[in-house]
Every structure is written in C-alpha cells, then in structure tokens.
C-alpha positions in Angstrom: 108.7 95.8 90.5 110.8 99.0 90.8 108.4 100.5 87.9 109.1 104.6 87.4 109.0 107.9 85.3 112.3 109.2 85.8 112.4 108.9 82.5 116.0 107.5 82.0 115.2 105.6 78.8 116.1 109.2 77.4 120.1 108.3 78.7 119.9 104.4 77.2 116.8 102.5 74.3 115.0 105.6 73.9 117.9 107.4 72.1 117.8 104.5 70.1 114.3 103.7 69.7 114.0 107.2 68.3 117.0 107.4 65.9 115.4 104.3 64.2 111.6 105.6 63.7 113.7 108.5 61.6 115.5 106.2 59.7 119.1 107.7 61.5 121.9 105.2 61.5 123.2 104.3 64.9 126.6 106.4 65.4 126.1 109.0 62.5 125.7 112.1 64.0 122.0 113.3 64.9 120.7 116.5 62.2 122.0 120.1 63.3 118.3 120.6 63.4 117.2 118.0 66.1 120.7 118.7 68.3 119.7 118.0 71.9 118.7 120.7 74.1 120.9 121.2 77.3 119.2 120.4 80.5 117.2 122.2 81.9 118.3 124.1 84.7 115.9 122.1 87.3 114.8 119.7 86.9 111.4 118.0 88.8 113.0 116.3 92.3 113.2 112.6 92.5 111.1 111.3 94.8 111.4 107.3 95.9 108.8 105.3 97.9 110.6 101.9 100.2 108.1 100.1 100.2 109.6 97.2 102.4 107.6 96.7 106.0 106.3 92.1 106.7 103.1 93.2 108.1 100.8 96.7 106.8 100.8 95.4 102.6 103.0 98.6 101.9 104.1 96.8 98.4 100.7 97.3 98.3 99.9 100.6 99.1 103.1 102.8 98.2 102.8 101.7 94.6 99.1 103.5 94.9 100.9 106.5 96.6 103.4 107.3 94.4 101.3 106.8 91.4 99.0 109.7 92.9 101.8 111.8 93.2 102.8 110.6 89.6 99.6 112.5 88.5 100.0 115.4 90.1 103.4 116.6 87.8 105.4 117.6 90.1 107.4 114.5 90.6 109.5 112.2 89.2 109.0 108.4 91.4 110.3 105.3 91.8 109.3 102.1 94.0 111.4 100.4 95.5 110.2 97.1 97.2 112.4 94.4 99.8 114.0 92.2 97.1 117.1 89.4 97.8 119.6 90.8 97.6 121.5 88.2 95.5 119.0 88.7 93.1 117.6 92.2 93.4 114.7 90.4 92.5 111.2 91.4 94.8 110.9 89.9 97.7 108.6 91.1 100.3 110.0 88.4 103.1 113.7 90.4 102.7 114.7 91.9 105.7 117.8 92.5 103.6 117.9 93.8 100.2 116.1 96.8 99.2 115.1 96.5 94.8 117.4 99.0 92.8 119.1 100.4 96.0 122.0 102.8 94.4 119.2 105.4 92.8 117.8 105.7 96.6 121.7 107.5 96.6 120.4 110.0 94.8 116.9 110.8 95.5 116.0 114.3 96.0 113.5 112.5 98.4 112.3 109.3 100.5 108.8 107.7 101.2 110.0 105.3 104.3 107.8 102.9 104.6 110.2 100.4 106.3 110.0 97.5 109.0 112.5 96.0 111.2 115.0 95.6 108.6 118.8 94.4 108.7 120.2 96.1 105.0 123.3 94.6 103.7 126.2 97.5 104.1 125.9 98.8 101.0 121.6 98.5 100.4 122.2 101.1 104.1 125.0 103.6 102.4 122.6 103.8 99.8 119.6 104.4 101.9 121.1 106.8 104.7 122.3 108.8 102.1 119.9 111.1 101.1 118.9 111.6 104.9 122.6 112.6 106.0 122.8 114.8 103.2 119.3 117.0 104.4 116.7 115.8 101.8 113.3 115.6 102.6 112.3 112.5 104.0 108.2 111.4 104.5 107.6 108.0 107.1 104.5 105.8 107.5 103.8 104.2 111.3 106.8 101.7 110.8 109.1 103.7 109.6 109.8 104.6 113.5 111.5 101.5 113.8 113.0 100.4 110.5 115.6 98.4 111.5 116.2 95.6 113.9 120.1 95.1 114.0 121.5 92.3 116.5 123.6 93.6 119.8 126.3 93.0 117.8 125.8 94.2 114.7 128.1 97.2 113.6 124.9 99.7 112.5 123.4 98.3 115.5 122.9 102.2 116.5 120.5 103.1 113.6 117.9 100.6 115.6 116.6 103.9 117.8 118.9 106.7 116.2 117.2 106.5 112.9 113.7 107.1 114.1 115.2 109.2 117.2 117.0 111.3 114.4 114.7 112.1 111.5 111.7 111.2 112.2 111.2 112.8 116.0 110.8 109.3 117.9 111.8 106.2 118.3 110.1 102.3 118.3 107.8 102.3 122.0 104.5 100.6 122.0 101.5 100.7 121.1 98.1 99.6 122.0 97.4 96.3 120.4 96.5 94.6 118.0 92.4 94.2 118.9 92.5 97.9 119.4 91.4 100.7 116.0 92.2 104.5 116.5 90.3 107.0 117.0 91.6 109.9 114.6 90.3 113.4 116.3 89.4 116.9 114.6 92.4 119.2 113.9 92.5 123.0 115.8 91.8 125.5 113.8 95.7 126.6 113.6 96.4 123.0 112.5 94.0 122.7 110.0 95.2 125.3 108.2 98.1 123.9 107.4 99.1 122.4 103.6 98.5 118.9 104.7 95.5 119.3 105.5 93.9 120.7 102.5 90.6 119.2 101.7 91.1 116.5 104.9 87.1 116.7 106.5 87.4 114.7 110.1 84.0 114.6 112.0 84.0 116.4 115.7 83.3 112.9 116.9 86.2 111.5 114.8 87.2 109.0 113.1 87.2 105.6 113.8 90.1 103.9 111.7 91.3 100.2 111.8 95.2 100.4 112.8 95.8 100.4 116.6 98.0 103.5 118.2 101.6 104.2 118.1 102.5 106.1 121.5 105.0 108.3 120.4 106.1 110.6 122.8 108.0 112.9 124.5 108.5 114.3 120.3 110.8 117.3 120.4 110.5 120.7 120.6 111.1 121.4 116.8 108.1 119.0 116.5 104.7 120.5 114.4 101.5 118.4 115.5 98.3 118.6 112.9 97.2 115.5 114.0 96.3 113.4 117.3 94.6 110.3 117.8 93.3 108.9 120.9 93.1 104.4 121.3 89.9 102.8 121.6 89.6 99.6 123.0 93.3 99.9 124.3 95.0 97.1 125.6 96.9 99.4 127.3 94.5 101.2 129.4 97.1 102.7 131.9 99.3 104.3 129.2 98.6 107.4 127.6 95.4 107.1 125.5 96.0 110.4 123.0 99.3 110.3 121.1 100.7 112.7 118.3 99.4 110.9 114.7 100.9 113.0 112.5 103.4 115.8 112.4 106.6 117.9 110.1 110.1 118.6 111.2 112.5 121.6 109.6 115.8 120.0 110.1 119.5 121.6 109.7 121.1 120.8 107.1 124.8 119.4 107.7 127.1 121.8 106.4 128.5 119.6 104.5 126.4 118.1 102.7 126.5 118.9 97.9 123.5 121.3 96.5 121.0 119.4 95.3 119.8 121.1 92.0 116.8 119.2 91.6 114.7 120.6 94.7 112.6 123.1 94.9 113.5 127.5 94.4 111.9 128.2 97.4 113.9 125.6 99.8 117.3 126.9 98.8 118.7 130.4 98.9 120.1 132.3 96.9 123.5 130.1 95.6 121.5 126.8 95.8 122.2 126.0 99.2 119.5 123.9 100.6 118.5 125.9 104.6 116.5 122.8 106.4 115.2 119.1 105.4 111.8 119.0 105.2 110.6 115.5 107.1 106.8 114.4 107.8 105.7 111.5 110.4 102.6 109.5 110.4 102.1 106.4 112.3 98.6 106.0 110.0 98.8 103.2 107.2 97.1 100.4 108.0 95.9 99.1 105.2 92.7 99.2 106.4 93.0 103.2 106.9 93.2 103.3 103.6 89.9 102.7 103.6 89.4 106.3 104.4 89.8 108.7 101.4 91.1 111.6 103.9 94.1 109.3 104.4 95.6 109.1 100.5 95.3 112.9 100.8 97.2 113.5 103.5 99.6 111.2 102.3 100.2 112.7 98.8 100.0 116.0 100.2 103.0 115.1 102.7 105.7 114.4 100.0 104.1 117.4 97.9 105.1 119.3 101.2 108.4 117.5 102.0 109.7 118.9 98.8 108.5 122.4 99.0 105.2 122.3 96.3 102.8 122.6 98.7 101.3 125.3 95.8 100.0 121.5 94.2 98.0 120.9 96.9 94.0 121.2 95.7 92.2 123.3 98.4 90.2 120.0 98.1 93.5 118.3 98.6 95.2 115.8 96.0 93.3 113.7 94.0 92.7 110.3 94.9 93.4 108.3 92.2 92.7 104.8 92.5 91.4 103.3 88.9 90.5 99.8 89.8 89.1 100.9 93.5 90.9 99.7 96.9 90.3 96.7 98.9 92.0 96.5 101.6 94.5 93.2 102.2 95.3 91.5 105.2 97.7 92.3 107.7 100.7 89.4 108.1 
C-alpha cells in the first residue's frame, strides 16, 4: 500500500479524466483559456515515510502519522512499506525491498522506521540518495539500527554507519522487554522548542510501555529535548537515564544539488541548502502511541525537519485518529 497525495495523477490518468469530462477529444489541443498554468516556483515538500520494521508495527503507526502530517496542508506524503523485491508487493516480513522505492530518491524529506534491513543494492541507493544529498531525516526507534548486512557484504558499513552518520548513534542495547520507560518532563529551555508545543509531561514523568534504548554518547551537535529513565530495567548496572528525543543540524555536502521543494528558510538566496535537519526519537513502541503527546511530538518532528515549525500550533499538531487507536501487539 503506497497511498499518496503527491498528485501524480495530474500528469497521468488525471488529465484523461478531466479531458473526457469536458468533452475535449484526446489529442486535441486544450482551449487557450484553459491552458495549463506553469508549475509553481516552489512545490510543497514531498515527505516519504518508510515503514519497514518487523517488530513494532510501523506499517500501522506510520500511515496514521503520515495522514496527520498531510492534514496540515504543508507537505505531500507517501508511505513505503517493506515489500517483496520480486513483485514490489507489500510484505511486512521482507528485509530486502521497499514499496515504490524509486520515489524515495526524489523525496524532499525522509521519515524512517526500519529495522535490520538488507536492502537490495538499487533499493539501498534510492533510500540513501536524499540522505546523502542533505535532505531532512526523521528517525523512529529502530531507525538507529536500520541495517544488518552480513559481515562479508559490501554494504556492511551501513550497519553502524547509518545511525552514527545521520542520527547520531548506532544500535547499542536496550533495558529489556519486561521493562518500561518513564518520559521525564523537559527542562524549561527544551519545553520552548517547537517539537514540544502542546506537550505536557507530568512532574512525576509519563510511563510508557516501550523499553529504554541506550544511545549515549551522542555527538556534541545533538540537542536533547526529552530524557527517559528505565523502569524495572534488566540491566541495572547500565546507565538508567538516556536521551529519548533529540535534534541535530548537519552541514550539507557541497556537491548536493539545490532542492526546489525545501522551505525558503532552509536555503540561502541562491537556493543552496545550508543544513540538514535531523530529528530522532527512540520512542515508538505501538503502545507508546496510546499517549496523544507522542503523536504530537512525532508530527512536530516532521514539520520541524522541513522547516515548517510555523505550522505547529501552540497546542500542538491535531491528533487525528478517526477510528481511534488500539495498539497492536509487537511481533
């Protein structure tokens, strides 16, 4: 399922439908008064969601998040599930393919929820293209360990290299499946960040089902906005307090081509991107999403990454779950 609001139909069957509805024969030139207007100088950015973990049910949570982002009206979205590379059809257990993967190459921003994948070379290349071009990245939970190639595989360097290079940390360890995480209230300084608009954490913290990931040390360019502490940790000798949510802004490679779908404030007057915004959270267990604040944070991460924090209301992004939300079991 790659549902999208990108509007590609305007360049495909949508033209045929419109022509027939108005009685214009196919092949006839359109009337002058209905000549197509030139495309706008700036299109809304295309945010591509990769939902391809095999444990935390991102194929359910990420499409819901994508819909919330779409409702803000500031971005076009697409959702790319794990897929059988032979058929291109969704297969939540596939480690080697992504649905409609070529579209990833041209995405303005990438939202990643993937775990221990071994993507085929052409899929990996398309997925990495926007990242290496300096476009925004949003990472959820297992995105720190998106890849697990065999030791003799040419792409094995991405096993740790992906998380380290873009998100700030590779996979290390967690505090055990029987533990939980207490989300601690932010500092006053962090509470003023756009990612935490409308987010209220009780003074005693907010306990969620997901177990805490160890991510320290993070690079100095990471700004931690939320911390968590383990509850009933299976690793009591390990540090019990770890970053849960952070941002970073990376220099854009000089060789990167200008991206005309980025927000104006992310570009200099000549149109060259100045920085790559990255937002990461290790939250994302399906039961974590029972808390409305997590949806608010997740949507704000996407909007902030594309430099549209102006679209985040003071009370946070609207949590839109028309059919409610019943957390699915992990696999």
